[in-house]
N, C-alpha and C positions, 0 to 999 in steps of 0.2 A: 742539602747543606753539605759543606765540606766536612770530612771526617779524618782524623789522624789515627793511624794504626800504631799502637804503642806496645805491641806484643814483644816478648823477649826473643832475642836472636838465637837462642840455643846455648849449649854448654861450650866451655873453652878448654882446650887441651894444653898441657904443659909445653912450653917452648914455642908456642906459636904466638904470633902477635895478636893482641887483643884488638878486634875490630870494633869500630863504633857501630852502634845500632843505626840501621837505615829506617827512617820513618817513611812509611808508604802513605800516600794521600789518595783519597777516593772522593770524586766530586759527584754529587747527586744532581742530575740534570732535570729532574721533574719540574722545578719552578721555571726553568728556562723554556721548557716545552709548553707549560701553561701560559707563559707570557706570549709565546709565538702564536698560539691559538687565539688568545685574546686580541692580539694585533690584527690577525687575519680576519677575525669576526668583526672588529671595529671598522676596518677599511671596507669590508664587503657591505656593511650596513650603511656607511656614510657616503659611498661612491654613487654618483648619478650615472646611470647607464645611458648609452647613446640612444637617442630616440630615432625611430625610423623616419626618413624624409619622404614625404609623399607629396604628390602634386594634386591639387584639387581640380577636378574637372566637373563642370556643371552639365548635366545631360538635359536635353529639352524635355519639357513636360507635355504630355499629350493633352490637348484641350478636351473638356467634357463634350459629349455629343449635344448638338443644338446650339452651342455658343459660337459666336463669330470670332474668327482668328485674325489677329492683327497682321497687317502686311509688314513683313520683316525683310523685304528684299532691299538690296543695296545697289547703287549705281555701279556700272562696269568700271567707271573711272576711279572708284574708291575701292576696287577689289584687286588683290594681288594673289596669284595662285603659285604655290610652291610645290613642285613635284620632286619627291625624294627618290633618287635612282640608285643603281648599284654602284659599288666602288666609291662611296662617299661623294657622289655627284648630285648636285642640286640644279634642277631646271626651274626657271621662274619666268613669269610674264605678268604684265599688268593689263587688266581689261578682260576681253573675251578671247578664247583660244583661236577663233577663226581670223581675227584681225590683229592679233598680238605678235610681237617679235619675241621668240623664245631665246632666253639667254642661259648660259651655264655658269655655275660657280661651285664653290666648295664650302666647307665649314670653318675655314681659317678666319682669323680676325678681320682680314680685308675681304672676305668672301660674303657669306650670307648676312653677317651682322652689319657690315658697312652698307649693303644694299637696303636692308630693312630700315636702318637709321635714315638714309637719304630719302627713301620713299615715304616713310612715316612723317618726316619734316614737311615734305611737299604736298602730302595728301591729308585732308581733314577726315577724321573718322575712317581710317584705313581698316579694311576687313581682309584678313589673310585666310586663304583656303589651303590647307596642308593635305597633300595627296601622296601617301606612301605607296610605292610600287611593290610588287611581290618580291623584287630582288633587293630591296633595301633592308637593313637590319634594324632591330629595336633601338639600338643606340642612336641611329640617325633621327628617329621620331622624337626621342627624348631630347636630343640636341636642338631640334627645331622648336619644340615646345619651350625649352629653356631660353632660346633666343627671343621668343615672344614675351616671356616674363621679364627678361633682362631689359629689353628695349621699352617695355611698357605698352605693348599693343594689347588692348583689352578685348578686341573682337577677332577671334580666329576659330576655325573649325577643322576637324579631321574628317576627310571625305574619302571613301574607298572606291568610288566609281569614276571612270575616266571617259572623256568624250573621244570620239574617233580622231578628231583633229589633234588632240593632245598626244595620243598614242603614236600617230604617224609622225608628228614633228619630233618626238623624243627619239624615235628610231633613226631619223635622219641626222640628228646631232651627234 
């Protein structure tokens, strides 16, 4: 609380002007500090913290021994392979690598997304195979998975092995 100092100003000598008493004020800041801590505590307790964004990936389940496994193969005409290369390059082809024409694109809006939209419209039950090379970075893999989610392609897989045809054709491009 505020306090007013009313102590006497000392003695007066003859012939000198009489000075008026100066009142000194002192402000107690304890309530203000208490209020600051209450506000900090209130905002800490009522704030929602940002939740981590994760991508759900379903891993295949190994069938129990002795059970028959369903045939989950897809036709080559319904398969698109995306190879993630160095320097943000994307190589893609539709079908099998030995008969396909390899094309190159990037991650721009008119690049990978446009190609995926066009092929997804023209192909029923499209399956994408994403193959990251050793020279691509983690961001490229996440960008490719994001494109699958944005466009709504439900069937895609991350594969780490390459066919010899794919490796040779990438080197030539």
